[in-house]
N, C-alpha and C positions, 0 to 999 in steps of 0.2 A: 211745177209749181203754180200755184195760183196767188199771181202777185197784184195786191187790190192796186189799181192803176198808180201803182205806187208814184248747190251744190249742189279752185277750179270749181264748178258747182257742185250740187250735192255728192254726186258719184266722186268727184277727185279725191274726195277723203279715202278714199279706198285704197287709191295710190299712195296716199301719204307724202304725198310731195305737199311743200308749205302751201297751204291752203289761204289765200289773201283774207283776212280778217281784220278789224278793228274791235278792241277789246276794252272791257271796264276792269275797274280792280278786281283781286280775287273776291273779296266779301261781296260785291255787286254782283259779280259772276255767279255766286253760286245761288244767290236770290234768284236772277234770271233763269237761272238752269233748275231750279227743284221741282218745277213741276215739270220737266221733260226729262226726269229719269227715269230709265227703264222700270215697268213695273208700276209708276204712278202716273196715271193717264194725267192730262194737260185739262186745266179748265177754268173759267171766268173768275170762278171762287177763288181758285190757288192764285191764280193772276193777280188778282186782287190784293191778296195776301203779300205776293212777294214785291209788290209794289210796281209792277210791270202791266203790259197791255191787255185788254179783255181778248179772250180768245174767238177768233171770226171763222176758223176752219182747222180741219187736221185730218192727212191722209197717210194711210200707212202702205208700203212695198214690201214686196217679195223678191228675194237676190238669189239671182244665179249667177255661180263663178264657173270660169273655165280655166284651166290649167293646162298647159302642153309642156309636159318634159321634156319630149323629142320631137318628132313629126306632126301627131295629130293630138288634136285638143281631147280632153277629159272635161266633161261636162256635168256639172251636179246643180238640181234645182233646189230653192228652199234651205239655203245655207246662210242665211243672213234676213236681215230686211232695213228699212228705213222709217221714220217718221218724221214728217214735216208739219209745222203749225205755223198757221198763220193769225198775227193779231194785228190790232186796229182801235182806234177811238172814232172811226168815221168823219174823221177828218184828214189833219196832215200826218198824224202820228201813225206809223206801220212797224210792225217787226216781225222776224221770221225765225224758226229754231227749226233745227235739223238735226237728228239723233241717226247715224247709218252703222251698221258693222257687220263684219261676219260674224259667224257664229263657230268657234274653233270646233264644237263636237261635231259640227255636220258640213262643215267648208273642206274641199280636198287638201290634201295634207295640211290638217287641222290650221290652216290660216287665221291668224288673227288680226283683223283689222279694222280700225273704228275710228270714228271721230265725232266732235259736237258742234254746233255753232250757235250761239244766239245773239242776233244781230237787233238792234231797235234802234228808229231814227224817228227825233221829234224835230222839225222845222229844219234848220241848220247845224243841228247837233246829233251826234251819233254815238251809240255806244253797241260794242260787240264783246262777246267773250268765246274764244275758241281754244277747243284743246283737241289732241289727236296725239295714237300713238306715232312714235318716229320709226321711218323703217328706211333702210340704205342699201338692202341687199340686191342686187344686179339682174339674179339668176336663182333660179328654182333649186338648187344645190345651196346657196347662202341662207336661201330662205328657211330649207328642210332643218340646216344644222343651228339656227336660232330656236326650232322649235324644244322643249324642256327646257334651255340653257335657263339657269338661276344668275340674279344679279344683273341681266344686261338689258331690262325693259326701260326704254326712254321714252317720256312722255313730254310733249311741248305744250306749253300755254301762251297764246300771243294777246297781250294787252295792248290797246291803244284808245286814244278818244278822239273826237274831231268838233270841232265847232267852228261857224265859220269857214273861213279857207285855210286854217290852220290843224294839225292832226298830230299827237305824240303816239310815239308805240314802243312795246318794249317785248320781250321774250322771257318765260322764266322755264326751266328746264328743272323736270322731277325725275329722279330715279328710283325703281323700286326692284325688291326681287320678285314681286305677284305681277303676273302677267293680267293686269286688268282687262277684262271685256266691256264692251259697251253695258253690259249688265251692271258695272260697277262704277257708273260716272259719279255719284253720291261719294265714295269712297275716293274717287280721285280728286275732285275736288277740294275735298278737305286736306290732301298733302297739298294741293296747288297754294291753299290758303296759308300753311306754313311756310313753304317756300319763298326764299328769294330770288327777286328778280337777276337774271344773267349779268344785266348792265344796267346802266342810266337809259332811260328811255329817249328813242332818237324824234326829234322834232322835224315837221317835213311842211310843206306848202303842198296844198290841193291844186292842182291843174283846172285852167277855168271848165266848167261845164262837168268835170269829174265825178264821181259818185265816192263814197266814205267807205265803201267796202264790197267785196265781191259780190254778194247778193244782193245789193240794191242795184249793181249794175248790172247783172241778170234780169232783174224784175224789170228794170228799164227796157231792155232789149226784148225780151219776152212780149211786153206788154205792146210795144211798138209793132210787133209782128202781129197782133191781135186783133191791133186798131186798125189795121190794113185790109181786114175784111175781105179777104180772098185775092185780095190786088197783089202783084209782084213786090216784094220787096227786096229793097238795096241793100248791097253789103253794107253795114253800120258799125261803128265802132263806139264803146264809151270807155273813159278812163275811170281806174279806181286805184286807189293806195292797197299797199301790203307791207306792213313793217319799214315805213318811211319811203318805201319804193312805190314806183309809179306802174301801172299794168295797163294794157289794153285787152278788152273782151270786145271779140268782134262775132258778130251775127252773120257767118260767112255765107248761107244761105238759107232760104225758108221756103217751104214749097206746101201748100194747104191739099188737103186730102181725106176726103169724109169726114169732114167738120175735125178735121184735126191738122197741125202744123208739125210738120218734121225740119226740124232745126238743125244746122252744123254750127258749132259754135270751136271759138280758138282763143286763149289765153297768151297774151304775150308779154313778157319782161322788157320795158324799155331799156334795162340797162343791160342786160346780158343776150337778149335777142331770144331766149330758150321759148317755146311754144308749147301748150298742151292744148289737143283739141279733143272734143266730146260731142255727143251726140245726143238730142232729147227730142221726144215728141211729146206733146202738149194738144188740151183741147181749143178750138177757134172760136167758141160761143157759148151762151149760155151760164149755167152755172158751174159747168168744167174748163170755161175759157182760162186759159193758163194754167191749166192743172197737170203737171205730167203725169202722162200714162206710160213711159217706157222712157230708159235713160241706157246709155252705154259709153262707158269708159275703159280703156285698156292703157293701164300705168306701164305695165311691164310687157315685153314681148310675148313671156308665158304666162301671163297674168289678164284676164279680161273680166268685168262685172258689169251683171246687166239690172237694171232696178225695172219691175211689173207693178203697176196700180193696182193693190190688191187688201180692201179695208178688213178683208175676214180675216188677215193674219194678226197674231199678238206679238207685238213688238212695243 
């Protein structure tokens, strides 16, 4: 991702683990998300109408998925994709949008996994909206058993706001008989707008030096490795909040290679100690500095997702 000095990262959404987000109210979220709905390209004009920041850059990605029913991997390319949008005002305000998902018409076993994040930060305040399809299966058999099932589709919207050193966060659950895909973002947002929060919002204090959300934490670490200009990058960690809890995002290793950086990342919950690892290759200099060109994430032992920069794809 190209984080101007400022997706688990983008790809973590495909695992549908609880993605660390700070989110806005449903109405504001729909405004922020409007220009990123599949089939409606983002633009500075749409951004202005929605009241969010102007678009600085946008890139699209092709998805490769691997499924391992027994001992061997089954690989299929072009089974979905992603779109990353960068926003900013040229000063201190910055925003990031990520829409990522598999296409059940193409994906192995018709897997339908997707999510959307829209995060915006202005000085010491931040707002983000996140929605994703919930997934709890631990085996490929459980995943297959859910295909075609009706009335069992659950989507989670995480809401929060941050100002100074304080943050509030809450979750809204939406249940549907329709298995929404990434193409149905607008329709799902309408359901989120009409739903009630699961419980009262949580209040939390932000640790010193922490970031208000996962994307800003990732932006920070990526920029540090880019700014190293080929020098060795030591293990570095940035704290961030998710739903009132503190997490640590760590750049475990970064290696410069052919004007690119291979980064190994890890997200860790301070409360449970659970960790999630992913890898990302991004540009090291010029207009591609910080722009992801390849990412790998394996959310289940039987399921792996890879993203490849490919602005020719339609997503």
